[in-house]
C-alpha positions in Angstrom: 90.4 52.0 79.4 92.1 55.4 79.8 90.1 58.7 79.4 92.1 59.7 76.3 91.4 56.4 74.5 87.7 56.7 75.5 87.5 60.2 74.0 89.2 59.1 70.8 86.9 56.2 70.4 83.8 58.2 71.0 85.0 60.8 68.5 85.6 58.1 65.8 82.1 56.7 66.5 80.6 60.1 66.2 82.2 60.8 62.9 81.2 57.4 61.6 77.7 58.0 62.6 77.7 61.4 60.8 79.1 60.0 57.6 76.7 60.1 54.7 78.8 57.8 52.5 80.8 54.6 52.9 83.4 55.7 50.4 84.3 58.8 48.4 86.7 58.7 45.4 88.2 62.2 45.4 89.8 64.2 42.6 89.7 61.6 39.7 88.8 62.3 36.1 85.4 60.6 35.7 84.7 59.1 32.3 81.1 57.7 32.1 80.4 57.1 28.4 76.6 56.4 28.8 76.1 59.8 30.5 78.6 61.8 28.4 80.6 62.7 31.5 84.4 63.4 31.1 85.5 65.8 33.9 87.3 65.9 37.2 84.7 65.2 40.0 84.2 63.1 43.1 82.1 59.8 43.3 80.4 58.9 46.5 79.2 55.3 47.4 76.7 54.3 50.0 75.2 50.9 50.6 76.9 49.4 47.6 75.4 51.9 45.3 76.6 55.0 43.4 75.2 57.8 45.7 76.5 61.0 44.2 78.8 62.6 41.6 79.8 66.1 42.3 82.9 68.4 41.8 83.8 68.5 45.5 82.2 66.1 48.0 83.6 66.8 51.5 85.9 64.1 52.8 84.3 64.5 56.3 81.0 63.1 54.8 82.7 59.7 54.1 83.8 56.8 56.3 86.6 56.1 53.9 88.4 58.3 51.2 90.3 57.1 48.2 92.8 59.7 46.8 92.5 59.3 43.0 93.7 62.6 41.6 95.5 62.2 38.3 93.7 59.0 37.6 90.6 58.0 35.6 87.5 56.8 37.3 85.3 54.7 35.0 82.5 52.1 35.3 83.7 48.7 36.2 85.3 47.1 33.1 83.2 44.4 31.3 85.2 41.6 29.6 82.8 40.4 26.8 84.8 37.4 26.0 86.5 35.3 28.6 86.8 31.7 29.7 86.4 30.9 33.4 84.9 27.4 33.5 87.8 26.1 35.6 88.2 23.0 37.8 86.6 20.3 35.6 89.8 18.3 35.3 89.7 18.3 31.5 92.6 19.5 29.4 90.4 21.9 27.5 88.9 25.4 27.7 86.3 23.9 29.9 88.9 22.9 32.4 92.6 23.5 32.8 92.7 26.3 30.2 90.1 28.4 31.9 91.0 30.8 34.7 89.1 31.0 38.1 87.8 34.6 37.9 88.4 36.3 41.2 92.2 35.5 41.1 92.5 37.5 37.8 89.5 39.8 37.3 89.8 42.5 40.1 93.5 43.0 39.8 92.9 44.0 36.1 90.0 46.3 36.8 87.3 43.9 35.6 84.1 43.6 37.6 82.0 41.6 35.1 83.2 38.7 32.9 81.1 37.1 30.1 82.2 33.5 29.7 82.1 32.9 26.0 80.7 29.4 25.5 82.9 27.4 27.8 79.8 25.5 28.9 76.9 24.2 26.9 73.4 23.1 27.8 74.6 19.8 29.3 77.2 21.2 31.7 76.1 24.7 32.5 74.6 23.7 35.8 78.0 22.4 36.9 79.6 25.6 35.6 77.1 27.6 37.7 77.7 25.6 40.9 81.4 25.2 40.5 82.4 28.8 39.4 79.5 31.4 39.1 77.9 30.9 42.4 81.2 31.0 44.3 82.7 34.1 42.5 82.7 37.7 43.8 83.2 38.7 40.1 79.9 39.0 38.3 79.9 36.2 35.8 77.5 36.1 32.9 77.5 33.5 30.1 77.1 32.9 26.4 75.8 29.3 26.2 77.5 27.1 23.7 75.2 25.3 21.2 77.3 22.3 21.8 76.0 20.5 24.8 79.3 20.0 26.4 80.7 23.4 25.5 84.4 23.6 25.1 85.1 20.3 26.8 87.7 17.9 25.4 85.0 16.1 23.4 85.0 19.2 21.2 82.4 21.2 19.4 81.9 19.3 16.2 79.2 16.8 17.0 76.0 17.7 15.2 74.0 15.3 17.4 75.0 17.4 20.5 73.7 20.7 19.1 70.1 20.8 20.3 68.4 24.3 20.0 65.4 23.1 22.2 67.6 22.0 25.0 69.7 25.2 24.8 66.6 27.3 25.0 65.3 25.3 28.0 68.6 25.8 29.8 68.9 29.5 28.9 65.4 30.2 30.1 66.1 28.4 33.4 69.0 30.7 34.0 67.8 33.9 32.2 69.6 36.0 34.9 73.0 34.5 33.9 72.9 33.5 30.2 73.0 36.5 28.0 73.5 34.9 24.6 74.5 31.9 22.5 78.0 31.0 21.2 79.6 28.8 18.6 83.3 28.1 18.1 85.9 25.9 16.5 83.6 24.0 14.2 85.5 22.2 11.6 82.9 20.7 9.3 82.1 22.0 5.8 78.5 23.1 6.5 76.5 25.7 8.4 74.9 23.4 10.9 76.5 25.1 14.0 75.5 28.6 12.9 71.9 27.6 12.0 71.2 25.7 15.1 72.7 28.4 17.3 70.7 31.1 15.5 67.6 29.0 16.0 68.1 29.1 19.8 69.1 32.8 19.7 66.0 33.9 17.8 63.8 32.0 20.2 65.5 33.6 23.2 65.8 37.1 21.6 69.5 37.2 22.6 72.7 37.7 20.5 74.9 35.0 19.0 78.7 35.3 19.3 80.6 33.6 16.5 84.1 32.4 16.6 84.2 31.2 13.0 87.0 28.9 13.2 88.7 28.3 9.8 87.1 28.5 6.4 86.0 25.3 5.0 83.9 24.3 1.9 80.9 26.7 1.6 81.7 28.4 4.8 83.1 31.9 4.1 83.0 35.3 5.7 80.7 37.2 3.4 78.0 34.6 3.7 78.3 34.5 7.4 78.2 38.3 7.8 75.7 39.4 5.2 73.3 36.5 5.1 73.5 34.5 8.4 74.1 37.0 11.2 71.5 39.4 12.3 71.8 42.9 13.7 73.1 42.6 17.3 74.9 39.3 16.6 78.6 39.4 17.4 81.6 38.5 15.2 84.5 38.0 17.6 88.2 38.0 16.7 87.8 40.8 14.2 91.5 41.4 13.9 92.5 37.7 13.5 93.2 37.4 9.8 92.3 33.6 9.7 89.1 34.2 7.7 90.0 36.9 5.2 89.2 39.8 7.6 91.8 41.6 5.5 91.8 41.3 1.6 94.7 42.7 -0.3 95.5 45.0 2.6 91.9 46.3 2.9 89.2 45.4 5.4 86.9 42.8 3.8 84.0 44.6 2.3 81.6 42.1 3.9 82.7 43.4 7.4 81.9 47.0 6.4 78.5 46.0 4.9 77.7 43.9 8.1 78.5 46.8 10.4 76.1 49.0 8.4 73.3 46.4 9.1 74.1 46.2 12.8 76.5 43.2 13.2 78.8 43.7 16.2 82.6 43.4 15.9 84.4 42.2 19.1 88.2 42.3 19.4 88.6 38.9 21.4 92.4 39.0 21.5 93.0 35.4 22.7 96.2 33.4 22.1 95.9 33.4 18.3 93.3 36.0 17.3 94.9 39.4 17.3 97.7 40.4 14.8 99.2 43.7 14.1 99.3 43.1 10.4 95.5 43.1 10.5 94.9 45.6 13.3 97.1 48.4 12.0 95.7 48.6 8.4 92.2 48.1 9.7 92.7 51.0 12.2 94.1 53.1 9.4 90.9 52.5 7.6 88.9 53.5 10.8 87.5 50.0 11.3 87.7 49.7 15.0 86.0 47.1 17.3 82.7 47.8 18.9 83.9 46.1 22.1 87.3 45.2 23.5 87.7 41.8 25.1 90.5 39.4 26.1 89.5 35.9 25.1 91.0 35.1 28.5 92.5 31.7 29.1 95.8 30.4 30.4 97.5 30.6 27.0 96.4 34.2 26.2 97.1 35.7 29.6 100.7 34.5 29.6 101.4 35.6 26.0 100.6 38.7 24.1 97.2 39.4 25.5 98.0 39.6 29.2 94.9 41.4 30.5 92.1 43.7 29.5 93.9 47.1 30.3 96.8 45.8 28.1 94.4 45.1 25.2 92.6 48.5 25.8 96.2 50.0 25.6 96.7 48.5 22.2 93.5 50.0 20.9 94.4 53.4 22.5 97.8 53.3 20.7 96.0 52.5 17.4 94.5 55.9 17.5 91.2 55.4 19.3 90.5 58.2 21.8 90.5 57.3 25.5 86.8 58.0 26.0 86.0 55.6 23.2 88.4 52.9 24.6 86.5 53.2 27.9 83.1 52.9 26.1 84.2 49.9 24.2 85.1 48.2 27.6 82.0 49.4 29.7 78.8 50.7 28.2 79.1 49.1 24.8 79.4 45.5 26.0 76.6 46.2 28.5 74.3 47.2 25.7 75.5 44.3 23.4 74.4 41.7 26.0 71.2 43.7 26.9 72.2 44.5 30.4 71.6 48.2 30.7 72.0 48.2 34.5 75.7 47.7 33.9 78.5 49.8 32.4 77.8 53.2 33.8 77.8 55.4 37.0 74.2 56.3 37.3 73.2 57.4 40.8 71.5 54.3 42.3 73.4 51.8 40.1 75.5 49.1 41.8 78.8 50.5 42.6 81.2 48.6 40.2 84.0 51.1 39.5 87.5 50.9 38.0 90.2 53.4 38.5 92.9 53.5 35.8 96.3 55.1 35.6 97.4 56.3 32.2 101.1 55.9 32.1 103.2 57.7 29.4 106.6 56.4 28.1 107.8 53.8 25.8 105.9 50.4 26.1 106.0 47.3 24.1 102.9 45.5 23.0 102.8 42.0 21.6 100.3 40.4 19.2 99.3 36.7 19.2 102.4 35.8 17.1 104.8 37.7 19.5 105.3 40.6 17.2 106.2 43.9 18.9 104.6 47.3 18.3 105.7 50.2 20.5 103.3 52.6 22.1 103.5 55.6 24.2 100.6 55.1 26.5 99.6 52.3 28.9 96.6 51.8 31.1 97.1 50.1 34.5 94.4 49.2 36.9 94.9 51.2 40.1 91.7 50.3 42.0 88.7 48.1 41.6 85.4 48.5 43.4 82.7 45.7 43.3 79.4 46.3 44.9 80.8 49.3 46.7 83.7 47.4 48.3 87.4 47.9 47.4 88.7 44.6 46.0 91.9 45.8 44.5 94.0 48.7 45.5 97.5 48.7 43.8 99.0 51.6 45.7 96.9 51.8 48.8 95.1 55.0 47.8 92.2 54.3 50.1 94.4 53.2 53.1 95.8 55.0 56.1 99.5 55.5 56.8 100.7 52.8 59.2 101.9 55.3 61.7 98.3 56.5 62.4 96.5 53.3 61.4 94.1 52.3 64.2 95.4 48.9 65.1 93.1 47.3 67.7 94.8 44.3 69.5 94.3 41.5 69.2 91.6 41.5 66.5 93.4 43.5 63.8 96.7 41.6 64.2 97.6 38.3 62.6 98.3 35.4 64.8 102.0 34.9 65.6 103.7 32.0 63.9 
C-alpha cells in the first residue's frame, strides 16, 4: 500500500472516529406537528435515533450528510389504512390484492403502515409470519372481527365473528394489533359492529369501520351517533356511498359525531374518494382527521397512486401544508395510541420523510377517474427508517462518482 493511500485511509478513519452523528440532514424546512416546529434547521441522527435538531449542525460532525435545502423534513409518514397481507394465494384482499410493504412503502415516504383488517383472529399468526416479521417497514394491524379477515370466504359469516377469540389474539400480539376493524358487511343487522365493539371495549382500542352499503336498519346517523364511541374511526369519509353528503351538504350526523370525538379517516381506496363529495365537504371545512390510502393493487394503479398523491389532493382542497403533514404523521400515531411514533423528538426512533413540494399544473384523479387540477404536488425525495436511508430519489446523501471511494473488489459488482 502506497504512503499516499495510507495517509488518506488514516485521515478517513480519524474523521469517522471524530463524527458525533451517523447522518445529518442539512438545510431542510422541518415540520414536526407534535412539537409545533416549522422552520429551517438541521436534523442529526445517531444510533438509529433522533440526536439533535438545530439551525446549523457542522457537516464535519457527521459520517454522512444529506443535502435537503428547499425540501420539507417531516416525521416518517404513517398510512393508517393499507392492505399488505400478501402471498396467501387467494384472490382477495388477504392475498393477491394486497401489496408486500417494502416494495411500495419507502419509495412513497411511508415508514409505518397500519393494515386495516386484512387478517382476522384465525389467520393473524400467518400474516405475522408471512409479512410482518419479514418487513423492514413497521407494520401494525387492525384486527378484523371476521376470523378469516378479508379472505375469499368474505366477512359476512356471523358464526366467524367471535369477540372472545379476537381479544385473545389481540392480547397475544399487543405490540402489533392496535385496533379492531369491520368491512364489507352485507347483512341487514348490526351484528358486525356490535361484536367488533365488544372486543374493542375489552381491549381499550379503537374500532375502524368501513360501513359497506346501507341495508335495512343500517344507516349512517345510527352508526355515528349511537354506535361508535369517541376515538373510533369512520374510514372512507369522502366516499358518498352512505349519504356522507345530503343535498350537497355534509351529513349532520358526521358533524355531530365529530363533536363527540369520532375520527374521520380519508381511506382513498379504489372506490372511496370522489371529488363530488370531497370538494363540497372541504368548502364546508369538513376535512379528514387522518389521510390514508386504502392501499391495494386496485387503488395504487388507479386514482389513489400513493400517500403523497393523496396528501396532495387534500393540500389542493385548501388544507395548509402543516395540517396535511399532521394528518399523515402525528394524528394517526395518536389515533392508534402509539405516541412514540409520528414526531421528531430527540431520542425517538429516526423515522423521517423528506418531501419535495412541486409547483405547476398537476392532474389528480378520484376513484371514478374524474380529474381535478391542482397547482401543488408532494413527492417523496428521501425516506429514513431506524436511522438508515432506505429511499433517496435524487441521491442527496450520496457522493459524486468522481470522488466516490471505490474499494476493489468489495464495493464493485461481480462481472457478468
